[in-house]
N, C-alpha and C positions, 0 to 999 in steps of 0.2 A: 503493500500500499502506499502511497505517496505520501509523503508530508505536506499538510495542508497550513497555510497562513491561517492564524485566526483573525478573522475578519470581525470589525467591531460590530456589525450587525448581528452577527451571532449570539452577542450576548443577549438578545430580545428574546432568546429562545430557551424554553419551549413556550410555546404560547397556547392558551386556551381560547378556542373560538365556541360560539353558542349558535349553532345552525336551526333552521327551520324544523318545526315538531319537537323543539326543546332537547335536539340532540347536542350534547357537549364533546368535542373533539380535542386533541393535542396535537399542534403542528411542531415540526422541529426537523433540522437537518437528518438526512440518513447518515448512520454510521455503520462501521463493518459489523458491529453487532445486530444488525438488522437482517442479515442474509437470510436466515430462516423464515423470519417473518415476511421477507419479500417474497420468495420463493412460495409460499403460501397462499399470498396475496393475489399473485399472478397465476395461480393455478386455480383461484375462484373466478377469474374473469373468463366470460364464454369466448369462446372460438372467434363468434360472429365480430366482437369487439376488437379482439387482439389481430384480426386479419390486417388492418391497416398501420399496424406499427411496424417500424421499421427493423426491430430485432425481434427474435423468436424470445419473448420474454418466459416463455412456459419452460426454457430450456435453463436449468438451474446453471450452467456453464456461463451463461449471458450475465446473471446477476453476479456470478463469482468475477466476471471481469468488471462490472459496476465496482465492485469492492476492491479488487487489486488496483485499480487505477483511480481511486477516490482524489478528488483534486477539486476543492470547492472554486479554485481559480478557473476552472475549465467548466466542469459542470455542478451546479447548485441542485442537489437533489434533497426535495423536502419529501416528509412521509406525514401522514395524518393517521391518527391513532384514535380507536374506542377501545377502552380496557384494555390495552396493550395490544391490540390486534390492529394490524395497517390495513386502512380501508381505502388509500389514495396515495399516489404516487405523483408527484410534480416535479419537473427540473426546468432549469435554466441553463442553457448551453451557450458556449461563447468561445472564442479564440483569443489567447493573451496578445498575439502579434499578428502583424499582417494586414492585407488589405480588408479583411472583415472583422477586425477587432473592436469595431463599433457597434457591431451587430449582435443580438442574442436571438436565441430560438427557444421556445416553449413545448414543453410534452406534459400532458396531464392523462392520467387514468384513474377514475374513480370507480370503486366497487358499484355494480348495479344496484346493490342492497341500499347504497346510501347516495342515490341519485336525486335529483329535483328537492334538494334541499339548499341549493345556493352554494356547496361546496366547490364547485369548479370554477365559478365566478370568483369564490374568495380566494381560491388559489392562483387565478390569473393575476387578481390586482395586488397579493402578496408580492409574486414575481416580476410583476411592474414596478413597484415601490424598489425593490432590491436593484434590478436593472438602473433604474432611475439614480439610485444613489452611488452605485457603482460606476456611473458615468457611461452607459451605452447611450447610443444615439437612436436606436430604432431595435424593435421586436418584430420576428415574423414567426409562424407556424405555417406549417404544411399539412392539409387535409382534403382527404378524398372529397370529392364535391357531393358524393352519397352520403357521408357522414354529416347529414343535417342537423342533428343536436349540436354536434361541435363545432360547425360553422356558427350557428346561431349563439351560442355562448359567447364564443369569442367576438361576433361582430357586436354583441349586445354591450362589450367591453370598451368597444371603440377600433377594434382592429376592422380594416377594411380589405376586400379582395383587390389584388392587383395584377393577378394572372391566374390563368388556367391553363393546363397543360393537359391535353387529350391524350388519353390512353397512356399515360407517363407511367403509372405504377401496376405492379401486379401483386395480388394478394395471394394469402397462403394455398387459395384454391387453385391458383393459375390464372385468374381472369383480372382482365384488365380494367382500370378505372381511371378518369380522370383526377387530375390535381389540383389544387386550388392553393396559391399563396396569399396570403392575408399578411397585413404589416400594421405597425403602431408606431407612429413617431413620438419619441420621448422628449425631442428637443424639436425647435424649427430649423428644418434642412434647407429652408429657402437660400439660395446662392444671393449675395448682395449684388445689386446691378452696377 
């Protein structure tokens, strides 16, 4: 596991959120000790939901890779727990150097049992705040166009669709899908005249 610099905002965790329906959850950065709970979490996610993820998260080796390469400057993964059980995973991905160092991307997975409570929206807001405080200029997400609920929640949080790539991704069943790219500007990117 890589050493990670202690970021000032990490002192704010763990956080307790109250969600719709009176559900109280704990939000905190993922640690190496979360390996087994993450494996169990992703096993509970229906294959229908996982078919659009970039990695086969039902394979424990994928989770092992995340743990082995844990570096909060590159990927900041947050987990959400109820009674010690992980019910959501959200992450901010970025590059430390190069021509994309000002950009970040978000990924969020919520256990179906805990959807429709505002959790995904809260996680988006949390990661937007972190990205802003870390000096990123823009966030983007890549979502299959037929994942309508995911598109809707990001658009409600201010992301706007900037491109659609037809037949650009292949799901786990070998079917092609269109991919939407949405972004959110965190700063004014207008060039001076």
